[in-house]
N, C-alpha and C positions, 0 to 999 in steps of 0.2 A: 504494500500500500504506500509506504514511504517513497519507494522508487517511482511509483505512478504519479504521486504528487509532485516529486521533483521534476519528472519528465514533462508533465502538463503545465506546471506553473513556473518552472525554472528556479524554484526556491526550496532548499532543503527544509524538511519538517522542523528540524531543530531551530532554524532561523525564524520560523513563524512565531515562536514563543519568546524570542529574545526581547528583553525590555518590558515584558508584560508585568512581571512581578513588581517592578518599580513604578509602574504606571499609576496615575491617579485612579482610585477605585471608581469604576463606571457606575452609572445609574442602573438600577435593576432593569434587566431586559424585558421589555413589554412585547416587542414584535421582532421577529427575524424573518424576513420574507424573501426567499430565494426563488420561489416559483408560484406560490399560491398565497392568497390573502386569508387571514384568519381574524375573526372578530374577537380579539383578546384585549386586555388581560382576562384571565379566567377568574371565576369567583374564588374568594378566600385568599387573595394575594398571589395566585398562581400565575405563571407566565408560560408562554409556549413558543417553541421554535419549530420550523419546518424545513426539511430538506429532502431531496429525492433519494429513492431506493432505501433498502434496509441496511442497517449497520448494527454491530454489537457495541454496547457501551459498558465500560468498566472503569474503575478508578475512584479515587477519593473525590468528593464533591460532585460525583456524577448525578445527573438528573434522576429523580426517584422512579419515573416510569417512562416507558416507550411504547407508543401505539403505532403499528406499522401496517402499510398496505403494500401491494406490489409496486405502486408508483409513488407513494408519498409517505414519509414518516412524520410523525408528530411527537415531539418530545415535550412532555409536560412536567414542569418543575413545581413541586407542591408549594413552595414558598419562595418567591423570587427574592425576598429580603435576605434569605439565608445563603444566597449564592455569593461566595466570597470572591475577591479579586483573583485568587488562585483558581477558583471554580470557573470564573469567567474566562480566564486564560485557557484552562483545560477545554472549555466548550468551543472557544475559537479554533483551537487546534483540531478538535474533533470534527467541527464543521468543515474546515479546510480539507481535512483528510477524507471525510465522507464524500464531499463533492468531487474530489479528485478521483476517488476509487469508483464513484458511480459513473464517471464519464458524462456527467450532467451537461446538458447544452440544449438539446431539442426539447420542446414542450411535451408534456405527458398528456394522455387522453383520458385519464380518470382522476377524479378528486373525491376524497372522502373525509369524513370527520364523525366523531361520536357526539351526538346531540341528545340532550336529555330534557327533562321537564322545564328547564329554564329557557329552552329555545336556542336557536343559533342560526348561522348563515354560512352558506358555501358560495364562493364567488370564483368563477373561472378565471384562470390566469390569462393575461393579455398575450396574444400571439399563439395561444394553445388551441386545441380542438374545442375547448370549452369557453373560448373568448366570447364574452357577451352573455354568458349564462349566469344566473344568480338564483339561488333558492333560499328563501327566508322562512324559517319555521318559528312561529311565535311561542311564547311561554304557554304551557298548558296543552300544546298540541300532541306531545308525546308523554306517555305515562312513565317511561323509564329510559335509561340511556340506550340509544340505538345507533348502530353504525350506518350512517347515511352516505350513499355513494351516487355520484353522477358521472356518466360516461356517454360518449357517442354510441348510438344503438349499434350493437354488433350485427344484428340481423334486422334490417329495417322492415317495418310492417306497412302495408299499403293503407292509406287513408281512404275514407269513403269515396266512391267514384266521382261524386260531384265536387270534391274538394281539390284545390290546387295547393300542393305543398309549397311552402314559401321559404323554408330554411331547413337546417339539419334536424334529424330526429335524435332525441336523447333518451337514455334510460336512467330513471331515478329509482333507487332501491333503498331498502328491500321492496321489491315489487309487491303490490297489494296492501302495503301498510296503510291503515286507515288513520286519519288524523282527527283528534277531538276538536280542533279548531283549524280553519283553513290556513294553509301555507300560501305563499306567493312565489311563482316561478317567472323569471324573465328570460326570454329566448331571443336570439337574433333572427332576423329574416332579411331576405334580399328585396330591397325596395324596387328594383327593376322588375321583379316578378309581379309585384303588386300593380305597378303602373301598366305593365304589359297586359294585365287582365282587367284594366280599367277600374282599379280600386285604389283607395287612399290608404295611408299607413294605419289610420285608426279603424280600418275595416279588416285588418289582419287579426285573427284570433288564434287560439291554441287548441289542438285536438289531443285529448288525454285518453289513454286506454284504461278502461274500467270494465272488469269482468269479461275480458276478451274482445270488447268492442270499443271503438273510438267514439268519444262524446265531445261536442264542441263546448269550449269555455270562452265566454266573451271577454274581450279586453277590458281591463279595469284601469290600465295606465299604459302609455306608450310614448316613445320618442322615435325619431327617425331610425328605422332599421331595428327596432326593439319593441317587443310586446310583453306585457305582464298580465297574468291571470291568476285567479285563486285556484288552489288545489285542495281537494278533500282527501285524496289518496295519492300514493306514489306508484308510478309505472312509466310507460313510454309517453313522451310528449313531443309534439311537433307543431311549429307555426304553420298556418295555412289560411286559405281564404275561399270564400264562395264566390265564383265569378257571377256577374249579373245575369239574370235570366233574360232571354231574348226579348220578351215583351217590355223590358225596362230600358232597352238600348235603342238609340236613334243614331244612325250614321249618315253622313253626307259629305260632299266635297266642296271645297272652295275653288273658285275659278278666277283666272287672272283677268284684271282689267285690261282689255286688249291693247289699248294705246300704250301701256307702260310695261308690257310683257318683256320687251327686250332689256329694260333696265332692271327687271326683277330676276331674270333667268341666270342661272349659273352657266348654262350652255346655250347662249342665244342662237336661235335659228335651228336648233336640234329638236325636232318634234318628238323624237324617241326619249328625250331626256328633258321634257318640259317641266316647269314647276308644278308640283303636285302637293296638295294638302288635303288630308282627311281629318274630319272631326267626328269624334264619338262622344255622345252625351248619354250619361247614365242617370236614370230617374232615381232619386233617393227619397227617403221618408221625410226628411226635413229640408233638404236642398239637393241640388243636382251636381254631378261632376262632368266637366268638359275636358276631354283629352285631345289635344291638337298635335298632329304629327305631319311634318312637311319635309320635302326633299327637293333637290335640284334648285335651291334658292341661292342667289349670288352671295358668297361668303362675306361676312362682315356687315351686311345690311341690318338695320334695326327697324322695327315696326311697332305699331300700336294697335292692339286688338279691341274691337268694340262689338257690342250687340246694337243693331240699328233697326229702325222701323221699316225702311225701304231699301231695296237693292237697285242698282243701275242695270242689272242683267235680266234678261228674259229667262224662261224656263230652259231654253236650249243653250244657255251660257253666252249668247250673243248680246250685244248692247241693246237694251230696250229702247226703241224709238220714242216711247212715251215718257221716258225719264227726263225730268227737267232740272236735274242737278241737286235736288233736295233729298237727303237721306232720312229726313224726319228726326224723330227722337233718337238719341244715341247715348249709350252708357259705356264708359271706359272700363275695360275689364283687365287688361294685362299688357305688359311689354313683351316683345319678341325679339330674338336676335338669331341670325343665321350663323351656324358654326362653320368651322374651316372646311368641313366636308359638305356644306350646303344644306344642312338639316335645321329645322326649327321644331321646338317643342314647347308646349304650354299646358299647364294643368290648372284649372280654376274650379272653384266650388261656390255656387250661389244658386239662386232661383233662376232657372233657365227655361224649362219646358212648360209651355202653356200659360204660365203665370208670371212671366217676366214683364213688368210694366213700370211706368213712372207716371206721376201726376203732379199737378200744381193747381189746386183750387183757386189760389189767389190770382193766378194768371189766366184762369179760365181753361186750364188744360185738364181735360178729363183723363181717366186712366187709359194709357196708350201702350200697347204691347210692342216689344222689340224682339222680333222673331227671326232676324237675319244676323249672320256673323260675318264680319269682315275685318281686314287690317290695312292700315295706311303706312306709307313710307314715313318714318320718323323725321328724316332729314329731307327738306325740300330739294336740296341740291342733288340728291341721289337719283332724281328723275329728270334732271335738266336735259340730258341727252335724248330723252323721249318726248321733249316738247313742253315740259312743265316750267312755268315761270315761278322761280323761287321768291319773287317779290310779292306774289299773291298766294301765300301759304293757306292751307286749310286749317281748321281748328282741332284736328284729330290727334293731339298729343297733350301732354301736361302743360306745355308752354303755349299751346294753341297756335303753334307755328309748324305744322306738319306738311308733308308732301301729299301727293294724290293717293287715291285708293289703289291698293296693290292687288288684293284678292278678296272675293266676297262670295256668299252663298247665292243660290238661285231660288226663285219662288216656285211653289206648286203651280202646275199649269192650269188647274181648274179653280183653285181658291185664291191664288195670288199671294198667299201667306208664306212666310219663311219656314224653314225646316224645324225651327224650335216650337212650332205649333203642331201638335199631334192630334188635337181634338178640334178641328174646324167646325164652326157653326155656319152652315150654308143657308140657313133660313133668312138671313139678312143679306143685303147687297150694299157694299161689298161684304164678303164673308168676314167673320170675326172669329177669334179663338175662344173656345169655351174652356174655362179652367177645370 
């Protein structure tokens, strides 16, 4: 072991202890974190250290007990106040030797701890297979000391067919352990999977295996890429989501304003690679989600996204000869920017389908729907080469000095309403949208 330490660290074991005896007595060790975090100090003045793999301990002032697993040892000192400077020196040597002998470096895939009636917490080590995982067991959840273990699932189980798994699956054991009070588990998930399925981060939940079947647990807390739920028992857990049902999804395209297509396009004149933007709107219980995805847009261009009352295009995406230049009521929704590869993305959440409107009784403006979606060049100069006069900007940005319309939705051929209206009322002329 000494040879291994010297080879890996370039320092003889004997040199690791030089000067320790004469050193100022250190404060009692509360934490020593080499690969995992522990919620210490322990009750009764105890302190804890953790290091990888198992080692035998012996010698004067050695810690009173050692709890080990295949991947993680936990040394528990019954009273940190009784650890003398010599004991601290002994422990420093032991840790150096243990780390050297273990070949520690790569993160381990399992974490465990003994948690009792007072509760406790396991937190996955950063950079390990458990990065982003946290299990919090409250006081009173366990009746006696129990060895709790978390690891990536060795044999992943399929979630229900309607569910899209959004992150790794983990095993929390002992499997089947019932808790008198709910614990909380936090799991990581891939935000790109949520967005690809037209869902927001707070719509990601956790599926927990109970009695051989997976049950959905609703999110109680979340941050970007992280979901927390309550647990009443321990077993397999996995972040996942329910994609929207087809009846709640509305899809439509935005079409270029023909005059300014050349200034908008990443590949001007190439009909096979013309600017293309698809909008997906998902109906929600309290609000709706809009997911905009575009490609072949000139890199570096900035735009401003609005919902508007009118469009300048006809149902066939040609310029409507009846359009007189007024887009009607408009609501500013988001900024857009084309990436280096010519893509644009936007995600917004608000009232959109059937009920998007504005009103101003003081100005005599009755409730007016905005059922079209479009975006404008943010910089008036970006469209100069296509005939736009930057001295007469449009009001479609925060400074009210924007360029011309770049792309917009088309109306329904029969009702004349925009695609955000899914319940048209044709009993009136013109048709209106029925909430």
